[in-house]
N, C-alpha and C positions, 0 to 999 in steps of 0.2 A: 730904294729896296725897303719890300713893305714887311713889316716883320709882323707875323700870324701869333697869338697865342696858343699852346699846347691843348692840346682835344683836355674836356676835362675829364677826370677820372672818373668811370663809370662805376655806379652804387653795387658794392659788395657787400655780401654780409659779415658781420666780424668772424674771426677765428672763433670755432669751439673752443671756450674753455675746459677744462680737466671737469669744471663744478656742474656747467648745463650738459654734457655728455653724461655724468653720473645722475641727474635729474632726467634725461628721456630712458637710460636703462631703470631707472624706479619704476617708471610712469608703463614700460612697454612690461617690465615685469609684475604690474599689478592688474596690467589686464590678460597676461597671459595665467595668471592666478585667477581672475575670475573665469574665466573661459574654462578652463578645467574644473573646478568646484563647482560650474553650472553643469557641465556634461556628465560629473559623477552624481552629483542632485538628480538628474532626469532621468540617468540610468536605474539609481536608488527606487523613484518611483514609478517607473515603468514595470521593477521587478515585485513594485508592491501591491501594485493593482494587477498585473497579469494573470489572471487565471488559471489554477492547477489544470493541467491535462490528465487525467488517468488513465492509468495504463489498462483497468478494468471496463465493464458496462458497467455507464450511470445511469442510475434507474431515475428519470426524470421527474417523474411523481413519485418518492418513496412513501411507502407505507410500515406502519408499524412489524416489526418482523413477526410472523405467525407463532402461535404457541406451538410448542413443542411437548403435547398432555400424553401423559405416558409414560415417556422418558425419566433417566435416572442415571446418575453421575455411579461413579466407583462407590463412593462411600453412603451412597443409598441416596440421597438426596434428590428431588426432583428435578431435571432439570428447568429452570425459570429461566426464559431470557430476559425478564425484569431483576435480575439479582444482576445483570452487567451494566445496567445502566450508568451511565459514565465513562465507559470504556469501550474500546472498540474489540467485537467479536468475527474472528473466520471461523465460519462454519463449514463444516466438510460432512460428506454422505462416504463413507468408503468400507473396506473391510481389511483384517488385518493379513487375509492371504493372498494379500492383490500383488500380483510381479512388478506393477511397474509404477503405473503414474500415481498409486496410494501415494507409496514412500519416498517418490521425488517430487508431490507436493507438501507434504510434510518436512522434507528438508526446506524445501523452499521457503516455508513458512518460517521454520525454525532461523533461518540466516537471516531472514526480512529483520524478524524481531531480536535479534543477536545483536542486531545493525543500530536500534535503537537506542538512545539514553535508557538510564537506567527509569527514571520516571515515566517516558513513556512505555517503555515495557511493563513495568507495574501493572498498566491501562490498558494494555492487549494480551488478547487470549481466544487461543485458538481452542475449538469445541469440535471434534471429530464421534459421528452418528455410526453406529455400525450398522450396515446393511444385512447383514449375514448374521442375524441372532441365534442360527444353528449351531455354530463354530467358534464365534465370538463370544465368550465369557466375559463379561463385565470385567474381573481383574487381569483378564490377559489384557484385553482390548488398552485396560488403562496402562500395564504395564509397556505394551506397544506404541503406546502415543510419546510416554515419555522417554522413551528411548531416544527419541530426537529432539526431546524439549522437556524438562525437569516439569513444567509448568503447563504444558499440553493436558487438555481433559476428553478423558473417554465418556461414552454415553451408549445406553441400547436400553432396550424394552420389548416388548414383544412385536413377533414380524406384525401385528396388524397395526400397533402403535406407530411403526417404524414406516409403514407403508403410508399411513396417514400424515405425518410427519413431513417425509419426503416429497408427497406430494403438495402439499401447502407451498413448498419452498422449487417448486418445479423440476423435482430431481425425478429421475426415471433410471430403474433398475430392474434386474431379472435377474434370478439365478440359475445359472445349467447345470442344474442336480437331476434331471430328469433319468428316468431307468436306464439302462444302456440296452438291456432287453429285459423282455418279460421275466418277470420273477429274480431278476439279478439286481442286488442292491445299487444305489447310484454311487456315482464315483466320489471319494470324498473328499478327491482333489480339484471340486470343481470349478471354475470362475465365477464370476460375478458382473454382466454389464453392466455399469451405472455412468450416472452426467455425473464427469468429475471436476467439474467447474469448485473454486470458494468462492464463498458466499460474505460477505462484509456487510458486518450489522454496526452501525454508527453510534454515538454514545448516547443520541435521543431515543434509541431502541430502534430506528427506522433501520431495513432493508434499502441499504445505500448504494452495494459497489457488485458486480462481477465480475470474478476473477476468470481469464480462461488458462487449464494445465499447464500453458507454455509461460506464463509471466515471470518473469525472473524475480529474484530477490531484492534486488537494488528499485525495481521497479513498484514492489509490491511496499518495501519499508517506506518512499515517497509516500507513496497513497496514502499506508496507514497513518503517514505522520499529519498529511490533509485531513484525514479525517478524526484524527484526534485535538485538531486545532492549535 
């Protein structure tokens, strides 16, 4: 009888020891941690370089906000846009007897401003220029805008100066106060058709953004913060 040797045992890895398993888990944890940190860093970098998309129409070639010659605030000071340098100004042309779009726009602007930080609110202003000087006395106009926000400003002037200022900013308006019949006085409750856009002047004094009347307060606030820098 021929005796054969038993087959040599195949090479098998030594059983994993608790120490080796622990080392593998630590390595895996470090790798996963690095991946998570990398993803977070990438997201932060993307958000930092992502351009802001304005809710309003951005003027690609902004120019200095036109002068408002002849217009004055309730305290008698001339309405000088240069006095707001370093601040964002929301400029609006409307009238106190407006039944809908004016109070809506002022409410939106007030809510947007309220949502800003105290420091940003201090650098954000709204000025409403009346396009109805016949009925809007300057003190009454100031009381009207303060109803929406105590820091809002009202401005007025002669019919000629208001028309000049509105034209410079591309604002159209017409008073519907024609005589009802020959020899009869005009309707004291007439309306005014007017462009209802809100105009945004940047801290450098340039006319930068035009917001439509349907802009939301949240979207407006985001744009204001972007303008403030």
